[in-house]
mmCIF file of the C-alpha atoms, coordinates in Angstrom:
data_MODEL
# 
_entry.id   MODEL 
# 
loop_
_atom_site.group_PDB 
_atom_site.id 
_atom_site.type_symbol 
_atom_site.label_atom_id 
_atom_site.label_alt_id 
_atom_site.label_comp_id 
_atom_site.label_asym_id 
_atom_site.label_entity_id 
_atom_site.label_seq_id 
_atom_site.pdbx_PDB_ins_code 
_atom_site.Cartn_x 
_atom_site.Cartn_y 
_atom_site.Cartn_z 
_atom_site.occupancy 
_atom_site.B_iso_or_equiv 
_atom_site.pdbx_formal_charge 
_atom_site.auth_seq_id 
_atom_site.auth_comp_id 
_atom_site.auth_asym_id 
_atom_site.auth_atom_id 
_atom_site.pdbx_PDB_model_num 
ATOM 1   C CA . UNK A 1 1   ? 4.170   11.949  -21.314 1.00 0.00 ? 1   UNK A CA 1 
ATOM 2   C CA . UNK A 1 2   ? 3.842   8.278   -21.095 1.00 0.00 ? 2   UNK A CA 1 
ATOM 3   C CA . UNK A 1 3   ? 6.590   8.479   -18.083 1.00 0.00 ? 3   UNK A CA 1 
ATOM 4   C CA . UNK A 1 4   ? 4.964   11.126  -16.521 1.00 0.00 ? 4   UNK A CA 1 
ATOM 5   C CA . UNK A 1 5   ? 1.731   9.589   -16.781 1.00 0.00 ? 5   UNK A CA 1 
ATOM 6   C CA . UNK A 1 6   ? 2.851   6.178   -15.498 1.00 0.00 ? 6   UNK A CA 1 
ATOM 7   C CA . UNK A 1 7   ? 4.778   7.597   -12.451 1.00 0.00 ? 7   UNK A CA 1 
ATOM 8   C CA . UNK A 1 8   ? 1.331   9.640   -11.978 1.00 0.00 ? 8   UNK A CA 1 
ATOM 9   C CA . UNK A 1 9   ? -0.861  6.401   -11.763 1.00 0.00 ? 9   UNK A CA 1 
ATOM 10  C CA . UNK A 1 10  ? 2.251   4.336   -9.453  1.00 0.00 ? 10  UNK A CA 1 
ATOM 11  C CA . UNK A 1 11  ? 1.839   7.512   -7.294  1.00 0.00 ? 11  UNK A CA 1 
ATOM 12  C CA . UNK A 1 12  ? -1.946  7.163   -7.101  1.00 0.00 ? 12  UNK A CA 1 
ATOM 13  C CA . UNK A 1 13  ? -1.869  3.278   -6.160  1.00 0.00 ? 13  UNK A CA 1 
ATOM 14  C CA . UNK A 1 14  ? 0.842   4.069   -3.797  1.00 0.00 ? 14  UNK A CA 1 
ATOM 15  C CA . UNK A 1 15  ? -1.631  6.372   -2.002  1.00 0.00 ? 15  UNK A CA 1 
ATOM 16  C CA . UNK A 1 16  ? -4.396  4.031   -2.121  1.00 0.00 ? 16  UNK A CA 1 
ATOM 17  C CA . UNK A 1 17  ? -1.686  1.726   -0.676  1.00 0.00 ? 17  UNK A CA 1 
ATOM 18  C CA . UNK A 1 18  ? -1.213  4.223   2.084   1.00 0.00 ? 18  UNK A CA 1 
ATOM 19  C CA . UNK A 1 19  ? -4.942  5.324   2.912   1.00 0.00 ? 19  UNK A CA 1 
ATOM 20  C CA . UNK A 1 20  ? -5.336  1.476   3.591   1.00 0.00 ? 20  UNK A CA 1 
ATOM 21  C CA . UNK A 1 21  ? -2.141  0.996   6.002   1.00 0.00 ? 21  UNK A CA 1 
ATOM 22  C CA . UNK A 1 22  ? -3.299  4.173   7.701   1.00 0.00 ? 22  UNK A CA 1 
ATOM 23  C CA . UNK A 1 23  ? -6.895  2.971   8.245   1.00 0.00 ? 23  UNK A CA 1 
ATOM 24  C CA . UNK A 1 24  ? -5.567  -0.160  9.206   1.00 0.00 ? 24  UNK A CA 1 
ATOM 25  C CA . UNK A 1 25  ? -3.093  0.833   11.778  1.00 0.00 ? 25  UNK A CA 1 
ATOM 26  C CA . UNK A 1 26  ? -5.885  3.493   13.090  1.00 0.00 ? 26  UNK A CA 1 
ATOM 27  C CA . UNK A 1 27  ? -7.773  0.347   13.927  1.00 0.00 ? 27  UNK A CA 1 
ATOM 28  C CA . UNK A 1 28  ? -4.936  -1.422  15.823  1.00 0.00 ? 28  UNK A CA 1 
ATOM 29  C CA . UNK A 1 29  ? -4.545  1.364   17.763  1.00 0.00 ? 29  UNK A CA 1 
ATOM 30  C CA . UNK A 1 30  ? -7.939  1.869   18.610  1.00 0.00 ? 30  UNK A CA 1 
ATOM 31  C CA . UNK A 1 31  ? -8.170  5.137   17.111  1.00 0.00 ? 31  UNK A CA 1 
ATOM 32  C CA . UNK A 1 32  ? -10.973 6.687   14.528  1.00 0.00 ? 32  UNK A CA 1 
ATOM 33  C CA . UNK A 1 33  ? -9.459  7.279   11.278  1.00 0.00 ? 33  UNK A CA 1 
ATOM 34  C CA . UNK A 1 34  ? -11.184 10.856  10.098  1.00 0.00 ? 34  UNK A CA 1 
ATOM 35  C CA . UNK A 1 35  ? -10.250 12.115  6.847   1.00 0.00 ? 35  UNK A CA 1 
ATOM 36  C CA . UNK A 1 36  ? -8.248  15.276  8.334   1.00 0.00 ? 36  UNK A CA 1 
ATOM 37  C CA . UNK A 1 37  ? -5.499  12.605  9.544   1.00 0.00 ? 37  UNK A CA 1 
ATOM 38  C CA . UNK A 1 38  ? -5.918  10.483  6.635   1.00 0.00 ? 38  UNK A CA 1 
ATOM 39  C CA . UNK A 1 39  ? -5.350  13.734  4.340   1.00 0.00 ? 39  UNK A CA 1 
ATOM 40  C CA . UNK A 1 40  ? -2.446  14.720  6.514   1.00 0.00 ? 40  UNK A CA 1 
ATOM 41  C CA . UNK A 1 41  ? -0.998  11.524  6.263   1.00 0.00 ? 41  UNK A CA 1 
ATOM 42  C CA . UNK A 1 42  ? -1.303  11.532  2.648   1.00 0.00 ? 42  UNK A CA 1 
ATOM 43  C CA . UNK A 1 43  ? 0.350   14.972  2.453   1.00 0.00 ? 43  UNK A CA 1 
ATOM 44  C CA . UNK A 1 44  ? 3.428   14.245  4.335   1.00 0.00 ? 44  UNK A CA 1 
ATOM 45  C CA . UNK A 1 45  ? 3.696   10.975  2.232   1.00 0.00 ? 45  UNK A CA 1 
ATOM 46  C CA . UNK A 1 46  ? 3.479   13.174  -0.949  1.00 0.00 ? 46  UNK A CA 1 
ATOM 47  C CA . UNK A 1 47  ? 6.040   15.308  0.393   1.00 0.00 ? 47  UNK A CA 1 
ATOM 48  C CA . UNK A 1 48  ? 8.752   12.879  1.003   1.00 0.00 ? 48  UNK A CA 1 
ATOM 49  C CA . UNK A 1 49  ? 8.167   11.533  -2.354  1.00 0.00 ? 49  UNK A CA 1 
ATOM 50  C CA . UNK A 1 50  ? 8.952   15.004  -3.918  1.00 0.00 ? 50  UNK A CA 1 
ATOM 51  C CA . UNK A 1 51  ? 12.052  15.114  -1.761  1.00 0.00 ? 51  UNK A CA 1 
ATOM 52  C CA . UNK A 1 52  ? 13.234  11.716  -2.839  1.00 0.00 ? 52  UNK A CA 1 
ATOM 53  C CA . UNK A 1 53  ? 12.892  12.805  -6.591  1.00 0.00 ? 53  UNK A CA 1 
ATOM 54  C CA . UNK A 1 54  ? 15.392  15.495  -5.685  1.00 0.00 ? 54  UNK A CA 1 
ATOM 55  C CA . UNK A 1 55  ? 17.952  12.323  -4.859  1.00 0.00 ? 55  UNK A CA 1 
ATOM 56  C CA . UNK A 1 56  ? 17.013  10.496  -7.945  1.00 0.00 ? 56  UNK A CA 1 
ATOM 57  C CA . UNK A 1 57  ? 15.074  8.272   -5.562  1.00 0.00 ? 57  UNK A CA 1 
ATOM 58  C CA . UNK A 1 58  ? 11.373  6.303   -6.383  1.00 0.00 ? 58  UNK A CA 1 
ATOM 59  C CA . UNK A 1 59  ? 8.155   8.001   -4.832  1.00 0.00 ? 59  UNK A CA 1 
ATOM 60  C CA . UNK A 1 60  ? 8.196   6.420   -1.322  1.00 0.00 ? 60  UNK A CA 1 
ATOM 61  C CA . UNK A 1 61  ? 5.693   3.791   -0.104  1.00 0.00 ? 61  UNK A CA 1 
ATOM 62  C CA . UNK A 1 62  ? 4.364   2.657   3.356   1.00 0.00 ? 62  UNK A CA 1 
ATOM 63  C CA . UNK A 1 63  ? 5.072   -0.742  4.017   1.00 0.00 ? 63  UNK A CA 1 
ATOM 64  C CA . UNK A 1 64  ? 2.046   -2.794  5.053   1.00 0.00 ? 64  UNK A CA 1 
ATOM 65  C CA . UNK A 1 65  ? 4.690   -5.022  7.124   1.00 0.00 ? 65  UNK A CA 1 
ATOM 66  C CA . UNK A 1 66  ? 5.148   -1.913  9.456   1.00 0.00 ? 66  UNK A CA 1 
ATOM 67  C CA . UNK A 1 67  ? 1.518   -1.927  10.364  1.00 0.00 ? 67  UNK A CA 1 
ATOM 68  C CA . UNK A 1 68  ? 1.696   -5.842  10.738  1.00 0.00 ? 68  UNK A CA 1 
ATOM 69  C CA . UNK A 1 69  ? 4.568   -5.345  13.677  1.00 0.00 ? 69  UNK A CA 1 
ATOM 70  C CA . UNK A 1 70  ? 2.300   -3.018  15.365  1.00 0.00 ? 70  UNK A CA 1 
ATOM 71  C CA . UNK A 1 71  ? -0.412  -5.656  15.429  1.00 0.00 ? 71  UNK A CA 1 
ATOM 72  C CA . UNK A 1 72  ? 2.120   -8.254  16.651  1.00 0.00 ? 72  UNK A CA 1 
ATOM 73  C CA . UNK A 1 73  ? 3.881   -6.400  19.340  1.00 0.00 ? 73  UNK A CA 1 
ATOM 74  C CA . UNK A 1 74  ? 1.168   -4.356  20.665  1.00 0.00 ? 74  UNK A CA 1 
ATOM 75  C CA . UNK A 1 75  ? 3.528   -1.277  20.501  1.00 0.00 ? 75  UNK A CA 1 
ATOM 76  C CA . UNK A 1 76  ? 1.372   1.603   19.282  1.00 0.00 ? 76  UNK A CA 1 
ATOM 77  C CA . UNK A 1 77  ? 3.641   4.633   20.089  1.00 0.00 ? 77  UNK A CA 1 
ATOM 78  C CA . UNK A 1 78  ? 4.861   6.835   17.282  1.00 0.00 ? 78  UNK A CA 1 
ATOM 79  C CA . UNK A 1 79  ? 7.939   7.541   19.445  1.00 0.00 ? 79  UNK A CA 1 
ATOM 80  C CA . UNK A 1 80  ? 9.072   3.868   19.080  1.00 0.00 ? 80  UNK A CA 1 
ATOM 81  C CA . UNK A 1 81  ? 8.727   4.113   15.146  1.00 0.00 ? 81  UNK A CA 1 
ATOM 82  C CA . UNK A 1 82  ? 10.978  7.414   15.130  1.00 0.00 ? 82  UNK A CA 1 
ATOM 83  C CA . UNK A 1 83  ? 13.288  5.654   17.152  1.00 0.00 ? 83  UNK A CA 1 
ATOM 84  C CA . UNK A 1 84  ? 13.550  2.768   14.904  1.00 0.00 ? 84  UNK A CA 1 
ATOM 85  C CA . UNK A 1 85  ? 13.982  4.741   11.909  1.00 0.00 ? 85  UNK A CA 1 
ATOM 86  C CA . UNK A 1 86  ? 16.814  6.856   13.454  1.00 0.00 ? 86  UNK A CA 1 
ATOM 87  C CA . UNK A 1 87  ? 18.768  3.853   14.693  1.00 0.00 ? 87  UNK A CA 1 
ATOM 88  C CA . UNK A 1 88  ? 18.054  2.397   10.884  1.00 0.00 ? 88  UNK A CA 1 
ATOM 89  C CA . UNK A 1 89  ? 19.525  5.778   9.778   1.00 0.00 ? 89  UNK A CA 1 
ATOM 90  C CA . UNK A 1 90  ? 22.779  5.689   12.254  1.00 0.00 ? 90  UNK A CA 1 
ATOM 91  C CA . UNK A 1 91  ? 23.133  2.023   11.392  1.00 0.00 ? 91  UNK A CA 1 
ATOM 92  C CA . UNK A 1 92  ? 23.375  2.736   7.326   1.00 0.00 ? 92  UNK A CA 1 
ATOM 93  C CA . UNK A 1 93  ? 26.657  4.605   8.120   1.00 0.00 ? 93  UNK A CA 1 
ATOM 94  C CA . UNK A 1 94  ? 28.513  1.407   9.189   1.00 0.00 ? 94  UNK A CA 1 
ATOM 95  C CA . UNK A 1 95  ? 28.770  -1.362  6.882   1.00 0.00 ? 95  UNK A CA 1 
ATOM 96  C CA . UNK A 1 96  ? 29.887  -3.912  9.204   1.00 0.00 ? 96  UNK A CA 1 
ATOM 97  C CA . UNK A 1 97  ? 26.451  -3.325  11.283  1.00 0.00 ? 97  UNK A CA 1 
ATOM 98  C CA . UNK A 1 98  ? 24.556  -3.452  8.067   1.00 0.00 ? 98  UNK A CA 1 
ATOM 99  C CA . UNK A 1 99  ? 26.143  -6.668  6.984   1.00 0.00 ? 99  UNK A CA 1 
ATOM 100 C CA . UNK A 1 100 ? 25.455  -8.505  10.611  1.00 0.00 ? 100 UNK A CA 1 
ATOM 101 C CA . UNK A 1 101 ? 21.566  -7.003  10.243  1.00 0.00 ? 101 UNK A CA 1 
ATOM 102 C CA . UNK A 1 102 ? 21.518  -8.555  6.693   1.00 0.00 ? 102 UNK A CA 1 
ATOM 103 C CA . UNK A 1 103 ? 22.648  -11.952 7.972   1.00 0.00 ? 103 UNK A CA 1 
ATOM 104 C CA . UNK A 1 104 ? 19.530  -13.087 9.226   1.00 0.00 ? 104 UNK A CA 1 
ATOM 105 C CA . UNK A 1 105 ? 18.342  -16.311 7.505   1.00 0.00 ? 105 UNK A CA 1 
ATOM 106 C CA . UNK A 1 106 ? 16.093  -15.785 4.515   1.00 0.00 ? 106 UNK A CA 1 
ATOM 107 C CA . UNK A 1 107 ? 13.652  -18.494 6.221   1.00 0.00 ? 107 UNK A CA 1 
ATOM 108 C CA . UNK A 1 108 ? 13.504  -16.560 9.494   1.00 0.00 ? 108 UNK A CA 1 
ATOM 109 C CA . UNK A 1 109 ? 12.597  -13.372 7.375   1.00 0.00 ? 109 UNK A CA 1 
ATOM 110 C CA . UNK A 1 110 ? 10.032  -15.274 5.360   1.00 0.00 ? 110 UNK A CA 1 
ATOM 111 C CA . UNK A 1 111 ? 8.373   -16.621 8.475   1.00 0.00 ? 111 UNK A CA 1 
ATOM 112 C CA . UNK A 1 112 ? 7.856   -13.263 10.004  1.00 0.00 ? 112 UNK A CA 1 
ATOM 113 C CA . UNK A 1 113 ? 6.718   -11.662 6.678   1.00 0.00 ? 113 UNK A CA 1 
ATOM 114 C CA . UNK A 1 114 ? 4.101   -14.368 6.038   1.00 0.00 ? 114 UNK A CA 1 
ATOM 115 C CA . UNK A 1 115 ? 2.176   -13.291 9.456   1.00 0.00 ? 115 UNK A CA 1 
ATOM 116 C CA . UNK A 1 116 ? 3.114   -9.666  9.045   1.00 0.00 ? 116 UNK A CA 1 
ATOM 117 C CA . UNK A 1 117 ? 1.438   -9.585  5.286   1.00 0.00 ? 117 UNK A CA 1 
ATOM 118 C CA . UNK A 1 118 ? -1.281  -11.842 6.665   1.00 0.00 ? 118 UNK A CA 1 
ATOM 119 C CA . UNK A 1 119 ? -2.396  -9.317  9.452   1.00 0.00 ? 119 UNK A CA 1 
ATOM 120 C CA . UNK A 1 120 ? -2.681  -6.826  6.793   1.00 0.00 ? 120 UNK A CA 1 
ATOM 121 C CA . UNK A 1 121 ? -4.757  -8.933  4.680   1.00 0.00 ? 121 UNK A CA 1 
ATOM 122 C CA . UNK A 1 122 ? -7.093  -9.966  7.491   1.00 0.00 ? 122 UNK A CA 1 
ATOM 123 C CA . UNK A 1 123 ? -7.249  -6.245  8.580   1.00 0.00 ? 123 UNK A CA 1 
ATOM 124 C CA . UNK A 1 124 ? -8.251  -5.384  4.883   1.00 0.00 ? 124 UNK A CA 1 
ATOM 125 C CA . UNK A 1 125 ? -10.819 -8.183  4.679   1.00 0.00 ? 125 UNK A CA 1 
ATOM 126 C CA . UNK A 1 126 ? -12.150 -6.761  8.054   1.00 0.00 ? 126 UNK A CA 1 
ATOM 127 C CA . UNK A 1 127 ? -12.473 -3.448  6.649   1.00 0.00 ? 127 UNK A CA 1 
ATOM 128 C CA . UNK A 1 128 ? -14.252 -4.648  3.824   1.00 0.00 ? 128 UNK A CA 1 
ATOM 129 C CA . UNK A 1 129 ? -16.953 -6.327  6.273   1.00 0.00 ? 129 UNK A CA 1 
ATOM 130 C CA . UNK A 1 130 ? -17.720 -2.998  7.618   1.00 0.00 ? 130 UNK A CA 1 
ATOM 131 C CA . UNK A 1 131 ? -18.879 -1.353  4.230   1.00 0.00 ? 131 UNK A CA 1 
ATOM 132 C CA . UNK A 1 132 ? -22.630 -1.485  3.282   1.00 0.00 ? 132 UNK A CA 1 
ATOM 133 C CA . UNK A 1 133 ? -23.217 -3.527  0.069   1.00 0.00 ? 133 UNK A CA 1 
ATOM 134 C CA . UNK A 1 134 ? -27.077 -2.482  0.463   1.00 0.00 ? 134 UNK A CA 1 
ATOM 135 C CA . UNK A 1 135 ? -28.907 -0.594  -2.497  1.00 0.00 ? 135 UNK A CA 1 
ATOM 136 C CA . UNK A 1 136 ? -25.401 0.483   -4.276  1.00 0.00 ? 136 UNK A CA 1 
ATOM 137 C CA . UNK A 1 137 ? -22.829 -1.282  -6.665  1.00 0.00 ? 137 UNK A CA 1 
ATOM 138 C CA . UNK A 1 138 ? -20.089 -1.921  -3.631  1.00 0.00 ? 138 UNK A CA 1 
ATOM 139 C CA . UNK A 1 139 ? -20.520 -5.912  -4.222  1.00 0.00 ? 139 UNK A CA 1 
ATOM 140 C CA . UNK A 1 140 ? -19.789 -5.121  -7.835  1.00 0.00 ? 140 UNK A CA 1 
ATOM 141 C CA . UNK A 1 141 ? -16.752 -3.189  -7.160  1.00 0.00 ? 141 UNK A CA 1 
ATOM 142 C CA . UNK A 1 142 ? -15.281 -5.010  -4.697  1.00 0.00 ? 142 UNK A CA 1 
ATOM 143 C CA . UNK A 1 143 ? -15.836 -8.364  -7.088  1.00 0.00 ? 143 UNK A CA 1 
ATOM 144 C CA . UNK A 1 144 ? -14.447 -6.731  -9.835  1.00 0.00 ? 144 UNK A CA 1 
ATOM 145 C CA . UNK A 1 145 ? -11.251 -5.529  -8.366  1.00 0.00 ? 145 UNK A CA 1 
ATOM 146 C CA . UNK A 1 146 ? -10.497 -8.512  -6.766  1.00 0.00 ? 146 UNK A CA 1 
ATOM 147 C CA . UNK A 1 147 ? -10.992 -10.485 -10.123 1.00 0.00 ? 147 UNK A CA 1 
ATOM 148 C CA . UNK A 1 148 ? -9.014  -7.823  -12.219 1.00 0.00 ? 148 UNK A CA 1 
ATOM 149 C CA . UNK A 1 149 ? -6.254  -7.785  -9.622  1.00 0.00 ? 149 UNK A CA 1 
ATOM 150 C CA . UNK A 1 150 ? -5.933  -11.846 -10.008 1.00 0.00 ? 150 UNK A CA 1 
ATOM 151 C CA . UNK A 1 151 ? -5.574  -11.437 -13.800 1.00 0.00 ? 151 UNK A CA 1 
ATOM 152 C CA . UNK A 1 152 ? -1.713  -11.042 -13.547 1.00 0.00 ? 152 UNK A CA 1 
ATOM 153 C CA . UNK A 1 153 ? -1.353  -13.527 -11.237 1.00 0.00 ? 153 UNK A CA 1 
ATOM 154 C CA . UNK A 1 154 ? -3.523  -16.255 -13.089 1.00 0.00 ? 154 UNK A CA 1 
ATOM 155 C CA . UNK A 1 155 ? -2.462  -15.304 -16.481 1.00 0.00 ? 155 UNK A CA 1 
ATOM 156 C CA . UNK A 1 156 ? 0.963   -13.582 -16.944 1.00 0.00 ? 156 UNK A CA 1 
ATOM 157 C CA . UNK A 1 157 ? 0.952   -13.689 -20.344 1.00 0.00 ? 157 UNK A CA 1 
ATOM 158 C CA . UNK A 1 158 ? -2.176  -11.691 -20.820 1.00 0.00 ? 158 UNK A CA 1 
ATOM 159 C CA . UNK A 1 159 ? -0.287  -8.388  -21.222 1.00 0.00 ? 159 UNK A CA 1 
ATOM 160 C CA . UNK A 1 160 ? 2.831   -9.884  -23.452 1.00 0.00 ? 160 UNK A CA 1 
ATOM 161 C CA . UNK A 1 161 ? 1.414   -7.705  -26.405 1.00 0.00 ? 161 UNK A CA 1 
ATOM 162 C CA . UNK A 1 162 ? 0.540   -4.551  -24.560 1.00 0.00 ? 162 UNK A CA 1 
ATOM 163 C CA . UNK A 1 163 ? 3.213   -1.226  -25.268 1.00 0.00 ? 163 UNK A CA 1 
ATOM 164 C CA . UNK A 1 164 ? 5.868   -0.651  -22.548 1.00 0.00 ? 164 UNK A CA 1 
ATOM 165 C CA . UNK A 1 165 ? 3.599   1.978   -20.585 1.00 0.00 ? 165 UNK A CA 1 
ATOM 166 C CA . UNK A 1 166 ? 0.446   -0.461  -20.570 1.00 0.00 ? 166 UNK A CA 1 
ATOM 167 C CA . UNK A 1 167 ? 3.338   -3.184  -19.020 1.00 0.00 ? 167 UNK A CA 1 
ATOM 168 C CA . UNK A 1 168 ? 4.005   -1.026  -16.576 1.00 0.00 ? 168 UNK A CA 1 
ATOM 169 C CA . UNK A 1 169 ? 0.497   -0.257  -15.450 1.00 0.00 ? 169 UNK A CA 1 
ATOM 170 C CA . UNK A 1 170 ? -0.932  -3.469  -15.612 1.00 0.00 ? 170 UNK A CA 1 
ATOM 171 C CA . UNK A 1 171 ? 1.112   -6.245  -15.198 1.00 0.00 ? 171 UNK A CA 1 
ATOM 172 C CA . UNK A 1 172 ? 1.138   -5.474  -11.367 1.00 0.00 ? 172 UNK A CA 1 
ATOM 173 C CA . UNK A 1 173 ? -1.710  -6.987  -9.540  1.00 0.00 ? 173 UNK A CA 1 
ATOM 174 C CA . UNK A 1 174 ? -1.956  -3.940  -7.204  1.00 0.00 ? 174 UNK A CA 1 
ATOM 175 C CA . UNK A 1 175 ? -1.896  -1.431  -9.698  1.00 0.00 ? 175 UNK A CA 1 
ATOM 176 C CA . UNK A 1 176 ? -4.679  -3.154  -11.883 1.00 0.00 ? 176 UNK A CA 1 
ATOM 177 C CA . UNK A 1 177 ? -6.641  -3.743  -8.665  1.00 0.00 ? 177 UNK A CA 1 
ATOM 178 C CA . UNK A 1 178 ? -6.420  -0.181  -7.325  1.00 0.00 ? 178 UNK A CA 1 
ATOM 179 C CA . UNK A 1 179 ? -7.126  1.382   -10.855 1.00 0.00 ? 179 UNK A CA 1 
ATOM 180 C CA . UNK A 1 180 ? -10.214 -0.978  -11.135 1.00 0.00 ? 180 UNK A CA 1 
ATOM 181 C CA . UNK A 1 181 ? -11.361 -0.006  -7.497  1.00 0.00 ? 181 UNK A CA 1 
ATOM 182 C CA . UNK A 1 182 ? -10.607 3.854   -8.169  1.00 0.00 ? 182 UNK A CA 1 
ATOM 183 C CA . UNK A 1 183 ? -12.649 3.890   -11.624 1.00 0.00 ? 183 UNK A CA 1 
ATOM 184 C CA . UNK A 1 184 ? -15.601 2.010   -10.367 1.00 0.00 ? 184 UNK A CA 1 
ATOM 185 C CA . UNK A 1 185 ? -16.064 3.828   -7.488  1.00 0.00 ? 185 UNK A CA 1 
ATOM 186 C CA . UNK A 1 186 ? -16.249 7.046   -9.453  1.00 0.00 ? 186 UNK A CA 1 
ATOM 187 C CA . UNK A 1 187 ? -18.752 5.669   -11.766 1.00 0.00 ? 187 UNK A CA 1 
ATOM 188 C CA . UNK A 1 188 ? -21.009 4.019   -9.627  1.00 0.00 ? 188 UNK A CA 1 
ATOM 189 C CA . UNK A 1 189 ? -20.632 6.124   -6.626  1.00 0.00 ? 189 UNK A CA 1 
ATOM 190 C CA . UNK A 1 190 ? -19.562 9.344   -7.300  1.00 0.00 ? 190 UNK A CA 1 
ATOM 191 C CA . UNK A 1 191 ? -21.427 9.993   -10.720 1.00 0.00 ? 191 UNK A CA 1 
ATOM 192 C CA . UNK A 1 192 ? -24.502 8.645   -8.744  1.00 0.00 ? 192 UNK A CA 1 
ATOM 193 C CA . UNK A 1 193 ? -24.440 11.087  -6.595  1.00 0.00 ? 193 UNK A CA 1 
ATOM 194 C CA . UNK A 1 194 ? -25.293 13.416  -9.262  1.00 0.00 ? 194 UNK A CA 1 
# 
């Protein structure tokens, strides 16, 4: 039961991340993100994670770096993304090609990664600027979630005495921050409607 609950919560966090990436990508592509497109994206994401389970793999996660690449290059075509996926699939059958691709020096990858992750973070901050903070508890939700996400970074020993399932859930800043957002949003915004 603990393993199932842990994977359920991890998948919930991954879906939250996927939603954010879809919204950021919509902003970059100058497309209005609507509920129908986001739900379709989450369905596809969930389906690939189910298929991954049959091959004894982990739930899939969308990578924010790819959103950053779209912002840096200005290439917004889904056909380019599909072509890149096919190229990666073909290359995976040739170990020598993989060795060449993986020989890129770490500092080069690190420099590119800083820019890509920075763009993702900047888009997230930009998205937070579009939220209304008047007459609701959204400011409390954002502040508490950021604080909770920073807790495992600022005090890594905080969850040392937790049971194993608790460590899985709470030692990850992303998981802890996302769970805090979800719970507080339900408490303050959904219950208040009723």
